[in-house]
MARDRENFI-373681 format. One record per atom (N, C-alpha, C): residue in three letters; z, x, y. Coordinates in steps of 0.2 Angstrom, whole numbers, plus 5000, padded with zeros to 4 digits. Atoms other than C-alpha are relative to their C-alpha. Layout:
BEGIN
AlaZXY;...
This chain:
BEGIN
Met500649974999;Met555850245058;Met499850005007;Trp500249994993;Trp555250305075;Trp499250005001;Ile500750004999;Ile553450265081;Ile499950015008;Arg500149984993;Arg552850345097;Arg499549955003;Val500550054996;Val551950235111;Val499350034999;Arg500749975000;Arg550450355110;Arg499749974993;Asp500350025006;Asp550150305091;Asp499849935001;Leu500150074999;Leu550250115095;Leu499449995004;Val500650014996;Val548950135109;Val499450024996;Gly500649985003;Gly547750235098;Gly499849954995;Ala500250055005;Ala547850105084;Ala499749945003;Arg500350064997;Arg547449965096;Arg499350015002;Leu500749984998;Leu545950055103;Leu499550004994;Ala500550005006;Ala545250085085;Ala499849934998;Leu500150075002;Leu545449895081;Leu499449975005;Leu500550034995;Leu544449855097;Leu499350034999;Arg500749975002;Arg543049975092;Arg499749964994;Gln500350045006;Gln542849875075;Gln499749935002;Arg500250074999;Arg542649705083;Arg499349995002;Pro500850014999;Pro540849725090;Pro499650004993;Arg500350005007;Arg540349775072;Arg500049934996;Gln499950065004;Gln541049615065;Gln499649945003;Arg500450054997;Arg540249505078;Arg499250014998;Arg500749995002;Arg538549585074;Arg499849984993;Leu500150025007;Leu538749555056;Leu500049924999;Ile500050085000;Ile539149365059;Ile499349985003;Gly500750024997;Gly537549355070;Gly499550014995;Ala500649995005;Ala536449435056;Ala500049944995;Leu499950055005;Leu537149305044;Leu499749945002;Leu500250074997;Leu536749155055;Leu499250015000;Leu500749994999;Leu534949225058;Leu499749994993;Ala500350005007;Ala534649245039;Ala500049934998;Ala500050075002;Ala535249065036;Ala499449965003;Leu500650044997;Leu533948995049;Leu499450024997;Val500649985003;Val532549095041;Val500049964993;Leu499950035006;Leu533149025024;Leu499849935000;Gly500150084999;Gly533148845030;Gly499349995001;Ala500750014999;Ala531348865036;Ala499650004994;Ala500449985006;Ala530748935020;Ala500149954994;Leu499950045006;Leu531548815007;Leu499949935002;Pro500050074999;Pro531248635004;Pro500749975002;Arg499450034997;Arg532548515011;Arg500549994994;Thr499550015005;Thr533248464994;Thr500350074997;Glu499849945002;Glu533348644988;Glu500550035005;Leu499649984995;Leu534148695004;Leu500749975000;Ile499350045001;Ile535548565002;Ile500350024994;Thr499749985007;Thr535848614984;Thr500350075001;Ala499849935000;Ala535948804989;Ala500650015005;Ile499549994995;Ile537148785004;Ile500649964998;Pro499450045002;Pro538948734999;Pro500249965006;Gly499850054995;Gly539748595009;Gly500450035005;Asn499649974994;Asn540948715019;Asn499750065003;Trp500449954997;Trp539548835024;Trp500049995007;Pro500149935002;Pro539448945034;Pro500750045000;Leu499449965000;Leu541348985035;Leu500250034994;Ser499849975006;Ser541549015017;Ser499650064999;Trp500449935000;Trp540049145017;Trp500350055004;Ala499749954995;Ala540749225032;Ala500650034998;Arg499449975003;Arg542449245024;Arg499850054995;Ser500149965005;Ser541649325009;Ser499750075003;Ala500349944998;Ala540549445019;Ala500550045004;Leu499549974996;Leu542049495030;Leu500650034995;Gly499549985004;Gly543049535014;Gly500649975000;Leu499450044999;Leu544249395017;Leu500249964993;Gly499950035006;Gly544149334999;Gly499749944999;Gly500350065002;Gly543449184990;Gly499250004999;Ser500750005001;Ser541749144983;Ser499749945004;Pro500350064997;Pro540549034992;Pro499949944996;Thr500250065005;Thr540248924977;Thr500649994995;Ser499550015005;Ser541648954965;Ser500649955002;Gln499450044998;Gln543048874975;Gln499849935003;Asn500350064997;Asn541948734983;Asn499449984997;Pro500750025003;Pro540648674971;Pro499749945004;Thr500450054997;Thr539248564977;Thr500249934998;Pro499850075003;Pro539848374976;Pro499349974998;Pro500650045002;Pro538648254967;Pro499749965006;Leu500450044994;Leu537348164979;Leu499749944997;Pro500450065002;Pro536647984977;Pro499350024999;Glu500849995001;Glu534847974971;Glu499749935001;Gln500450074999;Gln533647834977;Gln499649984994;Ala500450025005;Ala533047734963;Ala499349975002;Ser500650034998;Ser531247684963;Ser499749974994;Gly500450045005;Gly530047574953;Gly499449975003;Ser500650034998;Ser528547464954;Ser500049924999;Ala500050085001;Ala528247274957;Ala499449984997;Glu500650025003;Glu526647284947;Glu500249954994;Asn499950055005;Asn526447134935;Asn500649955001;Thr499550054999;Thr527847034943;Thr499849955005;Pro500350064996;Pro527646864951;Pro500350015007;Gly499849994993;Gly527746854970;Gly500549965002;Glu499550054998;Glu529046714970;Glu500650014994;Ala499450005005;Ala530846714962;Ala500249934999;Gly499750065002;Gly531346564953;Gly500849995001;Ser499350014999;Ser533046484954;Ser500450044995;Ala499649965005;Ala533546564937;Ala500150075001;Ala499949934998;Ala533246734944;Ala500550025005;Thr499549994994;Thr534446714958;Thr500749974998;Arg499350025003;Arg535946644947;Arg500450064999;Ala499649955001;Ala537446744945;Ala499950034993;Gly500149975006;Gly537246864931;Gly499350024998;Gly500749995001;Gly535346874932;Gly499850065004;Gly500349944996;Gly534247004940;Gly500150074997;Ala500049935003;Ala534047194937;Ala500550045004;Gly499549964996;Gly535447244949;Gly500650024996;Ser499449985003;Ser537147314946;Ser500549944999;Glu499450055000;Glu538647214941;Glu500449995006;Ala499650004994;Ala539547144955;Ala500750034999;Gly499349975000;Gly541147244959;Gly500549965003;Arg499550044997;Arg542747194966;Arg500350045006;Gly499849974994;Gly543247244984;Gly500750015000;Thr499349984999;Thr544847324989;Thr500449935003;Gly499650054998;Gly546147184990;Gly499749934999;Ala500350075001;Ala544947044984;Ala500449964995;Leu499650055005;Leu545746894975;Leu499649994994;Ala500350025006;Ala545446854957;Ala499649945000;Ala500450065001;Ala544146724952;Ala500549944999;Asp499650065000;Asp544846544954;Asp500049974993;Gln500050035006;Gln545446474938;Gln500549945000;Thr499650065001;Thr546146304933;Thr500650014996;Ala499449995004;Ala547946314929;Ala500149954995;Ala499850045006;Ala548446254912;Ala500749975001;Pro499350034999;Pro549946134911;Pro500550054996;Pro499649955004;Pro551446234905;Pro500249974993;Ala499950025007;Ala551846224887;Ala500749965000;Ser499450045001;Ser553146094882;Ser500550044996;Val499449965003;Val554846174878;Val500549944998;Pro499550045002;Pro555946074867;Pro500750015003;Thr499450004997;Thr557646034875;Thr500549974996;Thr499450035003;Thr559345994868;Thr500449955005;Thr499650044996;Thr560245844875;Thr500750025001;Gly499349984999;Gly561945864882;Gly500449944999;Lys499650055001;Lys563245734884;Lys499749935001;Ala500350064999;Ala562845554882;Ala500049975007;Ser500150034993;Ser562145464897;Ser500449935000;Asp499750074999;Asp562845304905;Asp499749954996;Ala500450055003;Ala561445214897;Ala500249994992;Glu499850005006;Glu562045264880;Glu500849984999;Arg499350025000;Arg563945234884;Arg500049925001;Phe500050074998;Phe563545064891;Phe499749954995;Asp500250055004;Asp563444914880;Asp500249935002;Pro499850074997;Pro563344734887;Pro500549964995;Ala499650045005;Ala564144674871;Ala500750024999;Thr499349975001;Thr565644784871;Thr500350035006;Ser499749974993;Ser565844854889;Ser500349945004;Glu499650054997;Glu567144754899;Glu499850005008;Arg500150004993;Arg566644694916;Arg500649995004;Ile499450004996;Ile567944724930;Ile499849965006;Pro500250044994;Pro567744574943;Pro500350035006;Ser499749984994;Ser568944654955;Ser499650065003;Ala500449954997;Ala567744804957;Ala499349995001;Ala500750024999;Ala566144704958;Ala499949995008;Ser500250024993;Ser565144664974;Ser499549954999;Ala500650055001;Ala563744544978;Ala499450024997;Thr500649975003;Thr562444664972;Thr500250054995;Ser499849955005;Ser563444774959;Ser500549974996;Asp499550015005;Asp564544764944;Asp500350074997;Val499749945003;Val565744894936;Val500349984993;Tyr499850015007;Tyr566044904917;Tyr500550064998;Arg499749955004;Arg567344994907;Arg499850004993;Asn500349995006;Asn566545064892;Asn500550014994;Pro499649985006;Pro567245084874;Pro500350075000;Asp499749935001;Asp567445274876;Asp500450025006;Gly499649994994;Gly568445254892;Gly499750025007;Ser500449984994;Ser567045294904;Ser499949935004;Tyr500250064996;Tyr566445174918;Tyr499350005002;Thr500750004998;Thr564745114922;Thr499949955006;Arg500150054994;Arg564145034939;Arg499249984999;Thr500750024999;Thr562544934939;Thr499949975007;Ile500250024993;Ile561644894956;Ile499449964999;Ala500650044999;Ala560344764960;Ala499849995007;Gln500350014993;Gln559244734975;Gln500249935002;Asp499850074997;Asp559644544976;Asp500749994997;Pro499350025002;Pro561344464974;Pro500049984993;Ile499950015007;Ile561944454956;Ile500749964999;Asn499350035001;Asn563744394960;Asn500149955007;Tyr499750044994;Tyr564544264972;Tyr500750005000;Gln499350004999;Gln566244254979;Gln500349944998;Ala499650065001;Ala567344124971;Ala500549985004;Ala499450024995;Ala568744024979;Ala500650055000;Asp499449955001;Asp570044154972;Asp499850075003;Gly500249944997;Gly569044294981;Gly499750054995;Ser500349955005;Ser568444374964;Ser499249995000;Trp500850005000;Trp566544414962;Trp499849984993;Gln500250035006;Gln565844304948;Gln499250004999;Pro500850005001;Pro564044314940;Pro499749945002;Ile500450064998;Ile562744204948;Ile499649984993;Asp500350025005;Asp561944094935;Asp499549945002;Thr500550054997;Thr560343994941;Thr499749964994;Thr500250045005;Thr560043914924;Thr500149935002;Leu500050074998;Leu559643734926;Leu500349964994;Ala499850045006;Ala560643604916;Ala500249935004;Arg499950074998;Arg560943414918;Arg500850005002;Asp499350014998;Asp562443374929;Asp500249934998;Asp499750065001;Asp563543214929;Asp499549945002;Thr500450054997;Thr562243124939;Thr499350004997;Gly500650005003;Gly560743164928;Gly499550055004;Arg500449954996;Arg560043294941;Arg500050074996;Trp500049935002;Trp559543474936;Trp500350045005;Ala499649964995;Ala560843584944;Ala500150074997;Thr499849935002;Thr561243774944;Thr500750004997;Glu499449995003;Glu562643834933;Glu500650035004;Ala499549974996;Ala563543944945;Ala499750045006;Asn500349974994;Asn563244004963;Asn500549985006;Glu499650024994;Glu564044004980;Glu499849945003;Phe500250074998;Phe563043854985;Phe499749974994;Thr500250045006;Thr562443714974;Thr499249985001;Thr500750025000;Thr560543684970;Thr499949954995;Asp500250055005;Asp559943534961;Asp499349975001;Phe500750035000;Phe558243444957;Phe500049934997;Ala500050075003;Ala557743264954;Ala499650004993;Pro500350015006;Pro557243214937;Pro499349975000;Gln500750034999;Gln555743114944;Gln499850035007;Ser500349974994;Ser554543174958;Ser500049955006;Thr500050054995;Thr554743014968;Thr500749995003;Asp499350004998;Asp556543044971;Asp500150025007;Gly500049984993;Gly557043044989;Gly500350075002;Asp499749935000;Asp558043204986;Asp499750044994;Leu500449965006;Leu556743304976;Leu500450064999;Met499649945001;Met557743464980;Met500549995005;Ser499450014996;Ser559443474987;Ser500450075000;Leu499649935000;Leu560443634993;Leu500649985004;Arg499450014997;Arg562243624998;Arg500450075001;Thr499749944999;Thr563243765006;Thr500849994999;Pro499350015001;Pro565143795003;Pro500449965006;Asp499750034995;Asp565543725020;Asp499849935001;Gly500250075000;Gly564743555016;Gly499449995003;Gln500650014997;Gln563143585025;Gln499549984994;Arg500450025005;Arg561643515016;Arg499349995003;Ile500750014999;Ile559743505016;Ile499649984994;Ser500450025005;Ser558643405005;Ser499349975002;Tyr500750034998;Tyr556743345005;Tyr499749974994;Ser500550035005;Ser555443244996;Ser499350025002;Leu500849984999;Leu553543254995;Leu499749935002;Arg500350064999;Arg552643115004;Arg499349994996;Gly500650015004;Gly551343034993;Gly500050024993;Ala500049975007;Ala551943104977;Ala499949954995;Ala500150045005;Ala551443024961;Ala500750004996;Asp499350005004;Asp552942974949;Asp499950044994;Val500149965006;Val552943114936;Val500750034999;Pro499449975002;Pro554443184926;Pro500050075001;Ala499949934999;Ala555143354929;Ala500050034993;Arg500049955006;Arg554843494916;Arg500450065002;Val499549954998;Val556243614916;Val499950064995;Ser499949945004;Ser556243794909;Ser500450055004;Gly499649954997;Gly557643914913;Gly500249985007;Ser499850014993;Ser557843914932;Ser499549965004;Thr500650034996;Thr556143824936;Thr499949934998;Val500250075001;Val555743644937;Val499349995003;Thr500750024998;Thr553843584938;Thr499949934999;Tyr500250075000;Tyr553143424943;Tyr499250005000;Pro500850005001;Pro551343424936;Pro499649945002;Gly500450054998;Gly550043324944;Gly500349965005;Val499750044995;Val551143264958;Val499549985006;Leu500650034996;Leu549543254969;Leu499450024996;Glu500649995004;Glu547743264964;Glu499950085000;Asn500149935001;Asn547443434956;Asn500550055003;Thr499449964997;Thr549143494962;Thr500649994996;Asp499350005003;Asp550743544954;Asp500550025005;Leu499449984996;Leu552443564963;Leu500550044996;Val499649955004;Val553443714956;Val500650025004;Leu499449984996;Leu555243734962;Leu500550044995;Ser499649955004;Ser556343884956;Ser500750015004;Ala499349984997;Ala558243904959;Ala500150085000;Glu499949934999;Glu558644084965;Glu500750015002;Pro499349994997;Pro560244174969;Pro500149995007;Ser499950004993;Ser559844164987;Ser499749935003;Gly500350064997;Gly558943994989;Gly499549974995;Val500550045004;Val557443894982;Val499350025002;Lys500749984999;Lys555743954980;Lys499549944998;Glu500550065001;Glu554343824981;Glu499350025000;Glu500749985000;Glu552543844976;Glu499649934999;Ile500550055000;Ile551143714979;Ile499450034996;Val500649975004;Val549843754965;Val499449955000;Leu500650044999;Leu548143694969;Leu499550034994;His500549985006;His546943694953;His499350005002;Ala500750014999;Ala545343654962;Ala499949995008;Pro500150014993;Pro544543654980;Pro499949935001;Gly500350074998;Gly544143494990;Gly500649955001;Gly499450054999;Gly545943414990;Gly500350015006;Thr499749994993;Thr547143405004;Thr500250075001;Asn499849944998;Asn547643555013;Asn500650005005;Ser499450014996;Ser549143485022;Ser500549954996;Trp499550035004;Trp550843425014;Trp500649985005;Thr499550024996;Thr552243325022;Thr500649994996;Phe499450005003;Phe554043355017;Phe500649965004;Pro499450034996;Pro555343225024;Pro500650034999;Leu499449965000;Leu556943315028;Leu500649955000;Asp499350045000;Asp558743245025;Asp500550065001;Thr499649944998;Thr560043365033;Thr500749975001;Thr499350014998;Thr561943365035;Thr500350065003;Gly499749944996;Gly562743475048;Gly499550055001;Leu500549954999;Leu561043565050;Leu499549975004;Thr500650024996;Thr559643545063;Thr499450054999;Pro500549955000;Pro557943615060;Pro499750025006;Arg500449984994;Arg556943715073;Arg499550054998;Leu500549955002;Leu555443815073;Leu500250075003;Ala499849934998;Ala555744005074;Ala499450045003;Asp500549964997;Asp554844135084;Asp499550034995;Asn500449975005;Asn554144215068;Asn499549954997;Gly500450055003;Gly553244055063;Gly500449964995;Gly499650035005;Gly554644005051;Gly500449945003;Val499650064998;Val555943865052;Val500750034999;Glu499349985001;Glu557843895055;Glu500449935000;Leu499650055001;Leu559143775050;Leu500750025003;Val499549984996;Val560543785063;Val500649954999;Gly499450035001;Gly562343735061;Gly500349975007;Ala499850034994;Ala563443645074;Ala500250055005;Thr499849954995;Thr564043805082;Thr499450045002;Gly500649964998;Gly562243865084;Gly499850064995;Thr500149955005;Thr562343985069;Thr499449984995;Val500650025005;Val560743995058;Val500350014993;Glu499750005006;Glu561343945041;Glu499550014994;Ala500550005005;Ala559743935031;Ala499350015004;Val500649994997;Val557943985034;Val499449984996;Ile500750015004;Ile556143935028;Ile499650055003;Pro500549954998;Pro555144095030;Pro499349985001;Pro500750024999;Pro553344095036;Pro499750004993;Gly500350015007;Gly552244035022;Gly499450045000;Tyr500649975002;Tyr550744115014;Tyr499749974994;Met500350035006;Met549544085000;Met499650064997;His500449955004;His548644184987;His499649964995;Asp500450035006;Asp547244144974;Asp500150044994;Ser499949965006;Ser547044214957;Ser499650064999;Asn500449945000;Asn545944354961;Asn500450065001;Phe499649955000;Phe546944504956;Phe499650075002;Asp500349944999;Asp546544674964;Asp500450064997;Ala499649955003;Ala547044814953;Ala500250065004;Arg499849944995;Arg546944944967;Arg500649995004;Ser499550024995;Ser548044854979;Ser500749974996;Gly499450035003;Gly549144774966;Gly500149935002;Asp499950074997;Asp548944604975;Asp499449954998;Phe500550055001;Phe548044444973;Phe499749995007;Ala500350014994;Ala546844394987;Ala500549955004;Glu499550034996;Glu548044335001;Glu499849985007;Ser500150034993;Ser548144235017;Ser500649985003;Arg499450024996;Arg549444215030;Arg499949945004;Ala500250064996;Ala548544065037;Ala500349934998;Val499650055002;Val549943945033;Val500549985006;Thr499650014994;Thr550743855047;Thr500549944999;Tyr499450055000;Tyr552343745050;Tyr500049965006;Glu499950044994;Glu552543595061;Glu500649954998;Leu499450055001;Leu554143485063;Leu499849945003;Leu500250064998;Leu553743305064;Leu500649955000;Thr499450055000;Thr554843155068;Thr499749934997;Leu500250065003;Leu554643005056;Leu500549955001;Asp499550055000;Asp555442845055;Asp500750014996;Thr499449985004;Thr556642915042;Thr500350065003;Gly499749944998;Gly557043075052;Gly499550055001;Pro500449944999;Pro556343245054;Pro499650014993;Ala500449985006;Ala554943315042;Ala499750065002;Leu500349945000;Leu554143475039;Leu499349994997;Gln500750015003;Gln552243475038;Gln499750084999;Val500349945002;Val551443625029;Val499250005000;Thr500850005000;Thr549543665033;Thr499850064998;Ala500449945002;Ala548443785024;Ala499350005003;Asp500749994997;Asp546843855032;Asp499549974995;Ala500550035004;Ala545443745025;Ala499450054998;Ala500549965001;Ala544143875027;Ala500150054995;Trp499849955005;Trp545044005017;Trp500049964993;Leu500050035006;Leu545343875003;Leu499349984997;Asn500750025003;Asn543543825002;Asn499550065000;Asp500449945001;Asp542844005003;Asp499750014993;Pro500350005006;Pro541644024989;Pro500350064996;Ala499749945004;Ala542544194985;Ala500749984997;Arg499450025002;Arg544144094981;Arg500050004992;Val499950015007;Val544744104963;Val500649964999;Tyr499550055001;Tyr545743954958;Tyr500450014993;Pro499650034996;Pro547143914955;Pro500350045006;Val499749974994;Val547843944973;Val500749985001;Thr499250015000;Thr549743954976;Thr500250005008;Val499750004993;Val550443904993;Val500750005000;Asp499349995002;Asp552243964995;Asp500450005007;Pro499550014996;Pro553443895007;Pro500750004996;Thr499449985004;Thr555243945002;Thr500649985005;Val499450024997;Val557043885007;Val500550064998;Met499549945002;Met558344035008;Met500649985004;Ser499450004997;Ser560144035012;Ser500050065005;Asn500049944995;Asn560444145028;Asn500550054998;His499549955002;His561844235018;His499750064998;Trp500349945003;Trp560544355011;Trp499450015003;Val500749994997;Val559144355024;Val500050085002;Asn500049934997;Asn559644535030;Asn499950054994;Gly500249955006;Gly558644635016;Gly499550045003;Ser500549964999;Ser557344755015;Ser499349975002;Thr500750024999;Thr555544735022;Thr499550055001;Tyr500549954999;Tyr553944825026;Tyr499549975005;Val500550024995;Val552544825039;Val499350034997;Gln500649985003;Gln550744835034;Gln499449995006;Ser500550004995;Ser549244875045;Ser499549944999;Gly500450065001;Gly548144725049;Gly500449934999;Ile499650065002;Ile549544595045;Ile500650005005;Thr499450004996;Thr550844545058;Thr500649954998;Ala499550055003;Ala551844425047;Ala500650044998;Asp499449975002;Asp553644445043;Asp500150004992;His500049995007;His553844515025;His500750004997;Gln499349995002;Gln555744515024;Gln500249974994;Leu499850045005;Leu555944385011;Leu499550004994;Glu500550005005;Glu554544435000;Glu500350044993;Tyr499749975006;Tyr554744494982;Tyr499750074998;Gln500249945001;Gln553844654984;Gln500250055006;Leu499849954995;Leu554344814994;Leu499450055000;Lys500649955000;Lys552644904998;Lys500150065004;Ile500049934997;Ile552445085003;Ile499350034999;Gly500649965001;Gly550945195006;Gly499349975001;Thr500750034999;Thr549045155004;Thr499750004994;Tyr500450015006;Tyr547845104991;Tyr499350025001;Asp500749994998;Asp546245135000;Asp499950065005;Ala500149944996;Ala546345315007;Ala500149995007;Gly499750004993;Gly547245265023;Gly499749945004;Ala500250054996;Ala546245115028;Ala500549945001;Thr499450055000;Thr547745005024;Thr500650044999;Met499449965000;Met549445085028;Met500649954999;Thr499450055001;Thr551145005022;Thr500650055001;Arg499449965000;Arg552845075027;Arg500649954999;Ser499450045001;Ser554545005022;Ser500650045001;
């Protein structure tokens, strides 16, 4: 199809002549809107005019299609609630401000808000089915066979009836090495020996106790190398020993005082039990040694040194406790105010043990009080220990291994 240039020019001129008429129409519409806005109340005007006015009305007037209201209905508008405070008190009580009260709307939940806090319930117990039998079920002391060659100072190995093996491990020594190199069980049970003394059944070293408290060798400990230490108690009354298991007690050896000695795998534990205040707070133990020389240690204890300068046995720093048990700490009221002094008597060296008199006579004390010096073979002194705030003593040979705190951090213990 061919279109002449003259026709295109004429069409463009006709379009330009129509534009002034369209502009005049739009101006008239705007003028009418202003007049209408002045005559109508605000609420009626807002309701009458659609949200996309005036463009939608202009499109309709120009014949471009669309109704000013059909395709763009007026959205709902919020309404201001009103009321009266008549007959209401001028003050609001605490009940009116509690959650769920008042006349307002229910609280909503914001975007991304967390759910209300709830206490988690413990998970429901689920029954389980046991699998293979554990070592505890396989091991039977009556039928399992101990293997001495597989044992150590602190462990044993057993062959169970079903062919399995069980190893038991202890914190303290449970076996000693016999002359043939095998590991044999330690037995600290006391029995009468050929001399009438109370001696341990089986151990690397020999420990025995006198049948009477006035014996010059009240306690005696001998090492495999022939070294020996024994002691007596100066001023002891003559009382017979009472023996139970591994412990021998000399009751009333001093006024209101018992002496309790216990054979242990690594030495001898001594306890001076005071039944009432007001008695002596110092005790002297004459020493008799063979191949050993006592000396004070830097930690406040006593070392028993062999001919080559090797420490063969130790007496750890002493301590004492009363009978006032603290359920929070798990301890009795305790004091480290126990000191050692080496004396020279006519018979030889002696160890003097002194407990702090002020602590013993404190009205807060609950008797009986136990003073605890102990003799240990140096073969087992390399064990676990702990440190505790406020106490600078050596805890290496104690029977507890403490950790943590019992009073919200005021006392800290680390092991």
